[in-house]
C-alpha positions in Angstrom: 47.5 71.7 -1.5 46.6 74.8 -3.7 46.0 72.3 -6.6 43.2 70.4 -4.8 41.8 73.8 -3.8 41.7 75.0 -7.3 40.0 72.0 -8.6 37.6 72.1 -5.7 36.7 75.6 -6.7 36.7 75.3 -10.4 34.1 72.2 -10.0 31.8 73.7 -7.4 30.0 75.7 -9.9 28.8 72.6 -11.7 27.8 70.8 -8.7 25.8 73.7 -7.5 23.9 74.1 -10.8 23.6 70.2 -10.9 21.8 70.6 -7.5 19.6 73.2 -8.7 18.2 70.8 -11.5 14.6 69.7 -10.4 12.9 66.5 -12.0 9.8 67.4 -14.2 6.8 64.9 -14.2 3.1 65.4 -15.6 -0.2 64.5 -13.6 -3.7 64.2 -15.1 -2.2 63.9 -18.7 -5.2 61.7 -20.7 -4.7 62.1 -24.4 -0.9 62.4 -25.3 2.3 60.1 -24.8 4.6 61.7 -22.7 7.4 61.6 -25.4 5.2 63.9 -27.4 4.8 66.3 -24.7 8.4 66.8 -24.2 8.9 66.9 -27.9 6.3 70.1 -27.7 8.4 71.4 -24.6 11.6 71.2 -26.7 12.9 68.6 -24.2 14.5 65.1 -24.9 14.7 61.9 -22.9 17.7 59.8 -23.4 17.5 57.3 -26.6 16.7 53.9 -26.8 20.3 52.8 -26.9 21.3 55.1 -24.0 19.2 52.3 -21.2 22.0 52.9 -18.4 20.4 56.5 -18.1 17.9 57.9 -16.0 14.8 58.3 -18.2 13.6 61.2 -16.0 13.9 64.9 -17.3 15.4 67.4 -15.2 15.1 71.3 -15.9 16.4 74.5 -14.3 13.1 76.0 -12.4 14.0 79.3 -13.7 12.7 78.0 -16.9 9.7 76.4 -15.7 7.1 79.4 -16.1 8.0 79.4 -19.9 7.6 75.8 -19.9 3.7 75.9 -18.4 3.1 78.7 -21.0 4.3 76.3 -23.9 2.2 73.6 -22.5 -0.7 75.4 -22.4 -0.2 76.9 -26.0 0.3 73.1 -26.9 -3.0 71.8 -25.4 -4.7 74.9 -27.3 -3.3 73.9 -30.6 -4.7 70.3 -30.0 -8.2 71.4 -29.2 -8.2 72.0 -25.7 -8.8 75.9 -25.3 -10.0 75.8 -21.9 -7.5 73.6 -20.3 -6.4 74.4 -16.9 -2.8 73.7 -16.2 -1.0 74.4 -12.9 2.4 74.2 -11.6 3.2 72.6 -8.3 7.0 72.6 -7.0 8.9 71.0 -4.1 12.3 70.6 -3.3 13.1 68.0 -6.1 10.2 67.9 -8.5 8.2 70.4 -10.7 4.7 68.9 -11.6 2.5 70.3 -14.3 -1.1 69.2 -13.1 -3.5 68.8 -16.1 -7.1 69.5 -16.5 -7.5 69.4 -20.2 -11.6 69.8 -20.1 -13.6 68.8 -23.1 -11.8 69.4 -26.6 -13.2 71.6 -29.5 -14.6 69.1 -32.2 -15.1 69.3 -35.8 -18.7 70.2 -36.6 -19.0 71.0 -40.5 -16.5 71.1 -43.5 -17.2 73.4 -46.1 -14.9 73.5 -49.2 -15.3 74.6 -52.7 -12.1 72.5 -53.8 -11.7 69.7 -56.6 -11.2 66.5 -55.7 -7.0 66.5 -56.4 -7.0 69.5 -53.5 -9.9 68.4 -51.2 -8.0 65.0 -50.7 -5.6 67.1 -48.4 -8.6 67.9 -46.0 -8.3 64.8 -43.7 -10.4 66.4 -40.9 -13.7 64.3 -40.3 -17.0 65.4 -38.6 -16.5 64.8 -34.7 -12.7 64.7 -34.9 -10.9 66.7 -32.2 -9.7 70.1 -34.0 -6.1 70.8 -34.2 -4.8 74.0 -35.0 -1.3 72.4 -36.1 -3.3 70.0 -38.6 -5.5 72.6 -39.9 -2.3 75.0 -40.6 -0.6 71.6 -42.4 -3.8 71.2 -44.5 -3.4 74.6 -45.9 0.3 74.1 -46.2 -0.2 70.9 -48.3 -2.8 72.5 -50.8 -0.8 75.5 -51.3 2.3 73.4 -52.4 0.3 71.2 -54.9 -1.0 74.3 -56.3 2.4 75.5 -56.8 3.4 71.9 -58.4 0.2 72.1 -60.7 1.2 75.6 -61.8 -1.3 77.9 -60.2 1.3 80.4 -58.5 -1.1 83.2 -58.2 -3.9 81.2 -56.4 -5.8 82.5 -53.2 -6.8 80.2 -50.8 -8.7 81.3 -47.9 -9.2 79.0 -44.8 -10.9 79.8 -41.7 -11.9 77.8 -38.5 -14.8 79.2 -36.9 -14.6 78.1 -33.0 -17.5 77.9 -30.7 -16.3 77.8 -27.2 -19.6 77.7 -25.6 -20.6 74.6 -27.9 -16.9 73.2 -27.9 -17.3 73.2 -31.8 -15.6 74.4 -35.1 -16.8 75.3 -38.6 -14.0 74.7 -41.0 -14.1 76.5 -44.4 -11.8 76.5 -47.2 -12.4 78.9 -50.5 -10.0 78.7 -53.5 -9.5 80.7 -56.3 -7.1 79.4 -58.6 -6.6 82.6 -61.3 -5.5 80.9 -64.0 -2.0 78.9 -64.8 1.3 80.6 -64.6 3.7 80.5 -67.4 7.6 80.7 -67.3 8.6 84.3 -68.4 12.4 85.7 -69.2 14.9 83.0 -68.1 18.3 84.8 -67.4 21.5 82.7 -67.2 24.7 83.8 -65.5 27.5 80.9 -66.0 30.9 80.4 -66.3 32.4 81.5 -69.5 33.6 78.1 -70.6 30.2 76.4 -70.6 27.7 77.1 -73.3 24.2 78.0 -72.4 22.8 75.0 -74.2 24.3 73.0 -71.3 22.4 74.6 -69.1 19.2 74.7 -70.9 19.6 71.3 -71.6 19.0 70.6 -67.5 15.9 72.6 -67.8 12.3 70.7 -68.5 10.9 74.1 -69.5 11.4 77.0 -71.8 10.2 80.6 -71.7 6.1 80.2 -72.2 5.8 76.8 -70.5 3.5 76.0 -67.7 5.0 77.0 -64.3 5.6 74.1 -61.8 7.7 74.6 -58.6 8.5 70.8 -59.4 10.6 71.8 -62.5 12.3 74.1 -60.6 13.2 71.7 -57.8 14.1 69.2 -60.9 16.6 72.0 -62.3 18.3 72.2 -59.0 19.1 68.6 -59.0 19.6 68.2 -62.9 22.3 70.9 -62.5 23.7 69.6 -59.5 24.2 66.4 -61.3 26.5 67.8 -64.0 28.9 68.2 -60.9 30.4 71.4 -62.4 29.4 74.0 -60.0 30.2 74.9 -56.7 26.8 76.9 -55.8 23.6 76.9 -57.9 21.1 79.8 -57.3 17.6 80.2 -58.8 15.7 83.2 -58.1 12.1 83.3 -59.0 10.4 86.8 -59.8 6.9 86.7 -60.4 4.5 89.0 -62.0 1.0 88.4 -62.0 0.8 85.1 -63.7 4.5 85.3 -64.8 7.6 83.8 -63.3 11.0 85.0 -64.5 14.0 83.2 -63.7 17.5 84.4 -62.9 20.0 81.6 -62.9 23.5 82.2 -61.3 26.3 79.1 -61.3 29.9 79.5 -59.5 32.2 77.0 -61.2 33.8 74.1 -59.1 37.2 75.2 -57.5 38.4 71.6 -57.1 38.2 69.7 -60.6 39.8 66.8 -60.1 39.3 64.0 -57.6 40.9 60.6 -56.9 39.9 58.2 -54.8 41.7 55.1 -53.4 40.2 52.4 -50.9 39.5 48.9 -50.0 36.3 47.1 -49.2 34.8 43.6 -49.1 31.8 42.2 -50.9 30.0 38.9 -50.1 30.7 37.2 -53.4 33.9 39.1 -54.3 35.6 38.9 -50.9 38.5 41.8 -50.2 38.8 44.1 -53.0 41.0 47.2 -53.8 39.3 50.2 -55.7 40.7 53.4 -57.5 38.7 56.1 -59.1 39.9 59.2 -60.9 37.6 61.8 -62.4 37.7 65.1 -63.7 35.0 67.4 -64.1 34.3 70.2 -66.5 36.8 68.3 -69.0 37.7 70.6 -71.9 34.7 72.9 -70.7 31.1 72.4 -71.1 30.7 70.2 -68.0 31.9 67.3 -69.5 33.4 64.6 -67.3 35.8 62.0 -68.0 36.9 59.0 -65.4 38.8 56.2 -65.0 37.8 53.3 -62.2 39.7 50.2 -61.2 38.9 47.3 -59.4 40.7 44.4 -58.1 39.8 41.2 -56.1 40.8 37.6 -56.5 37.7 37.0 -58.4 37.4 40.1 -60.4 39.5 42.4 -62.2 38.2 45.6 -63.9 39.4 48.7 -65.2 37.0 51.3 -67.2 37.1 54.8 -68.7 33.7 57.0 -69.2 33.5 60.1 -70.9 30.1 62.2 -70.4 29.3 65.0 -72.6 26.1 66.9 -72.2 24.0 68.7 -74.8 26.0 66.6 -77.4 23.3 67.2 -80.1 19.7 68.2 -80.2 17.0 65.9 -80.0 15.4 65.0 -83.3 12.4 67.4 -84.5 13.1 69.8 -82.0 15.3 73.1 -81.8 16.7 73.6 -78.3 16.1 70.2 -76.5 19.4 68.4 -76.3 20.9 64.7 -76.1 23.7 64.0 -73.9 26.4 61.5 -74.8 28.1 58.8 -72.5 30.7 56.5 -73.8 31.6 53.6 -71.4 34.9 51.4 -72.4 35.7 48.4 -70.0 38.1 45.4 -69.8 37.3 42.8 -67.2 38.1 39.3 -65.9 35.8 37.2 -63.6 36.1 34.2 -62.2 33.1 32.1 -62.3 32.2 29.2 -60.4 32.1 27.0 -64.0 34.0 29.1 -66.5 36.1 32.0 -66.4 35.2 35.0 -68.7 37.4 38.0 -70.3 35.4 40.9 -71.7 36.2 43.6 -73.4 33.4 46.1 -74.2 32.2 49.7 -75.5 28.8 50.8 -74.9 27.3 54.5 -76.7 24.7 56.1 -75.0 22.5 58.9 -76.2 20.3 60.0 -73.3 17.7 62.4 -72.2 15.8 63.0 -69.1 12.3 65.1 -69.5 10.3 65.4 -66.3 9.1 62.1 -65.7 10.5 60.4 -68.7 13.7 58.9 -69.2 15.2 57.6 -72.7 18.7 55.9 -73.5 19.6 54.4 -76.7 22.7 53.6 -78.4 24.7 50.5 -79.7 27.2 48.2 -77.8 29.7 45.9 -78.4 31.1 43.0 -76.4 34.3 40.5 -77.3 33.8 37.9 -74.5 36.0 35.1 -74.0 34.5 32.0 -72.1 36.9 29.4 -70.5 35.0 26.2 -68.8 36.4 24.8 -65.7 36.1 20.9 -67.4 33.0 19.3 -68.9 30.2 21.7 -67.5 26.6 20.8 -69.3 25.2 23.7 -71.4 27.9 26.3 -71.1 29.7 27.2 -74.7 33.2 28.3 -74.4 35.4 29.8 -76.9 35.0 33.6 -77.9 31.7 35.6 -78.7 31.4 39.1 -80.4 28.2 40.7 -79.8 27.0 44.0 -81.5 23.6 45.1 -80.6 21.5 48.2 -80.7 19.4 49.1 -77.4 16.9 51.1 -76.2 15.6 52.0 -72.6 12.4 53.7 -71.8 11.7 55.0 -68.1 8.5 56.5 -66.3 9.4 57.9 -62.7 6.9 59.6 -60.6 8.6 58.8 -57.0 8.9 61.7 -54.7 12.3 60.7 -54.1 15.2 58.7 -56.2 17.3 58.4 -52.9 14.3 57.5 -50.4 11.0 57.3 -52.1 7.7 57.3 -50.1 5.2 57.4 -53.0 5.1 56.8 -56.7 5.6 54.4 -59.2 8.6 53.5 -61.5 8.2 51.7 -64.9 11.4 50.7 -66.9 11.3 48.6 -70.2 14.6 47.7 -71.9 15.2 45.8 -75.4 18.5 45.1 -76.8 19.1 42.8 -80.3 22.0 41.2 -81.7 21.9 40.8 -85.4 24.1 38.8 -87.6 23.9 41.2 -90.6 25.7 43.8 -88.0 28.4 41.3 -87.8 27.3 40.1 -84.5 28.1 36.5 -83.9 24.8 35.8 -82.3 21.1 37.0 -83.6 19.1 37.5 -80.5 16.5 39.7 -78.6 16.9 40.4 -75.0 13.9 42.0 -73.0 14.0 43.5 -69.5 11.0 45.1 -67.6 10.4 46.5 -64.2 7.8 47.8 -62.4 7.6 49.2 -58.9 4.7 50.9 -56.9 5.4 52.5 -53.4 3.0 54.0 -51.0 3.2 55.2 -47.5 0.6 55.6 -44.4 2.3 57.9 -41.6 5.3 55.6 -40.6 4.7 52.7 -42.7 5.8 52.3 -46.3 5.0 49.5 -48.3 6.5 48.8 -52.0 5.7 46.0 -54.5 8.2 45.1 -57.4 8.0 42.8 -60.4 10.5 42.3 -62.9 10.0 40.3 -66.2 13.1 39.1 -68.5 13.0 37.4 -71.7 15.7 36.2 -73.9 15.1 34.6 -77.4 18.3 33.2 -79.7 17.5 32.9 -83.2 21.0 32.0 -84.4 23.9 30.7 -82.3 24.0 30.9 -78.4 24.6 33.5 -76.2 27.5 33.6 -73.5 26.4 32.6 -70.1 27.2 35.8 -68.7 24.7 37.5 -71.0 21.5 35.3 -69.5 19.5 36.2 -66.7 20.8 35.4 -63.1 19.2 36.4 -59.8 20.2 37.0 -56.1 21.8 40.1 -54.4 20.4 43.3 -52.5 17.8 44.2 -55.2 16.7 40.7 -56.0 16.3 37.4 -54.0 17.7 38.1 -50.7 18.3 34.7 -49.6 21.0 34.6 -52.2 24.1 36.2 -53.2 24.5 38.6 -55.8 24.1 36.6 -59.2 23.9 33.2 -57.1 20.7 32.1 -58.0 20.2 30.2 -61.7 17.6 28.4 -63.5 15.7 26.1 -61.1 14.9 23.7 -64.1 18.7 23.3 -64.9 20.5 20.0 -64.4 23.3 21.6 -63.9 23.6 24.3 -60.9 23.9 28.0 -61.3 23.2 28.3 -65.0 21.4 31.2 -66.5 18.0 31.4 -67.3 16.1 33.1 -70.5 12.9 33.4 -68.7 12.5 35.2 -65.5 10.3 36.4 -63.2 11.6 38.2 -59.8 9.2 40.1 -57.5 9.3 41.4 -53.8 6.8 42.9 -51.4 8.4 44.9 -48.6 7.1 46.9 -45.7 9.5 49.6 -43.8 8.0 51.0 -40.4 10.0 54.0 -38.9 10.0 53.7 -35.1 11.7 56.9 -34.8 12.5 59.5 -37.4 15.7 57.9 -38.6 15.5 54.6 -37.7 12.9 51.8 -38.6 12.6 47.9 -39.3 11.3 46.2 -42.4 10.0 43.0 -43.4 10.2 41.6 -46.7 9.1 38.5 -49.3 10.8 37.6 -52.3 9.9 35.3 -54.8 12.0 34.2 -58.3 11.5 32.2 -61.3 14.3 31.4 -63.9 13.9 28.8 -66.6 16.4 27.9 -69.0 13.8 28.0 -71.9 12.1 31.4 -73.6 8.7 32.3 -72.4 8.4 29.2 -70.2 6.6 30.1 -66.7 6.3 26.5 -65.7 9.2 26.4 -63.1 8.7 26.4 -59.4 9.6 29.9 -57.8 12.3 30.1 -55.2 10.7 32.3 -52.3 12.5 34.1 -49.6 11.5 36.0 -46.3 13.4 38.2 -44.1 14.0 41.1 -42.2 16.3 44.3 -41.9 17.0 47.5 -40.4 16.8 50.9 -41.6 18.8 53.9 -40.5 18.4 57.5 -42.4 21.9 59.1 -42.9 22.6 62.3 -44.7 23.7 60.1 -47.8 20.1 58.3 -47.8 19.1 54.8 -46.1 21.6 52.7 -44.9 20.1 48.9 -44.8 20.8 45.6 -43.6 19.0 42.9 -44.4 19.0 39.1 -43.8 17.0 36.8 -45.9 16.2 33.1 -45.8 14.8 30.5 -48.4 11.3 29.5 -47.1 12.1 25.5 -47.9 15.6 25.6 -46.9 16.5 27.8 -43.9 20.3 27.1 -44.4 20.3 28.8 -47.3 20.6 32.6 -46.5 22.4 35.6 -47.1 23.2 39.2 -45.4 23.1 42.5 -47.6 24.4 45.9 -46.9 23.8 48.9 -48.7 23.2 52.5 -49.0 20.1 53.5 -50.9 16.3 51.9 -51.2 15.9 49.0 -53.3 12.7 50.3 -54.6 
């Protein structure tokens, strides 16, 4: 009996509080969605997946006056300066009665800005004046000025409101005051890391033109070394000079191990093991070992990354990174089995919007046909080839881009004079364009591949295949071969792979996608006369802390029985 009384005593305050809550509703609202008003008040309704919950909002009456004032401020910020909002309350409901009255509208816009900054002024004459939009425009212009190097610019913005005429006159006046420069750069870094390693991550030096984007890129590039627990870059401005202080603290845990199991559409169940040591032998070097095991694929690799390995030719303090990748693999294709030993040596450099990656690779490949398969050569192949890859990347994000372009061109050439079994050239170029309008993002992507064999044939696995999350999504990874081949799933020497995708974000973190993919693969070099394999599909998007999580399903337009489902983290554009 005592326990029951105690429970009742403990629970009674909860019921008293719940009973004191009242429903909140709005009357006379003509201009805004109710969700928009609730967001302005800091209130939320249950999410779309919580369909079983009451969608009506309840509040504590003692906060109603504060919410009323917040609502009045919201209407003022949206141009309704004379809005009359009253509160009505009964036993169950609190009602905000809204009489918005006439809004203030934009009468004139005066700006002495050049086109690259005037584009941010997206007010139009006759449009309702919004204080929040006015402030956002100023923030965007100042942000662009810092990106362009004008750290000392004076931007004067004014909105003259005439409540009698219900008009606003907007004035924007800009004084750039000259470009800013980077001044002294002080480094405070761990003793076992040379200063040149950190300088190699900076796309600027003392005397270079200042840009806030260069600072942002420096954070990203230094973080990419994976050698530091914390990165602090302090900017000290002296008129048109920005002095920097960079402080880095070393990572306490240098060795990481990962063991896991997973599943891939083409490989089936798989087991993986990764071991890596950061700051290996100092200077932010990294060494890693990776193993992957499945029924179709057995793979082991060793990678060494050495930042600032040597200076860039014709420069004194710009550096090239070295990366060496050694691997051994076995893969069971549908028509043949392959064993491969490879070693690829890279010298690479990222500089602002550009990247260059050059080096030399060798591959020892053993092909064993499964029966008499036309056009597939078995035996062993030794390939030795120099390669180079250029990249231009103006995307605003590499994880989830909203605007920008990406262009890459890759060329490798095997030459018998370098003891390669085959003399050939392989070219692969890709272009992407991304543009966003509010919640809608549209991306267009195209890829061109050409292979020319001058002496002897390449092994089948070096030819072009398509399909997968980054290609034609009606097919699994590399499951689409040349369409003019008499044998199924043969690789091509000419490839055109295109895609158009539209992502619409219904909420901040959740969206839907529609896409169209088209691929042409031809057995011959520079032949574009075969039919395209086209697919359409849809997908869902969720924006997580590690990037967009995507699930896509694509169907072949001419054969709906041919489809594939893809799961990936990160955007495909």
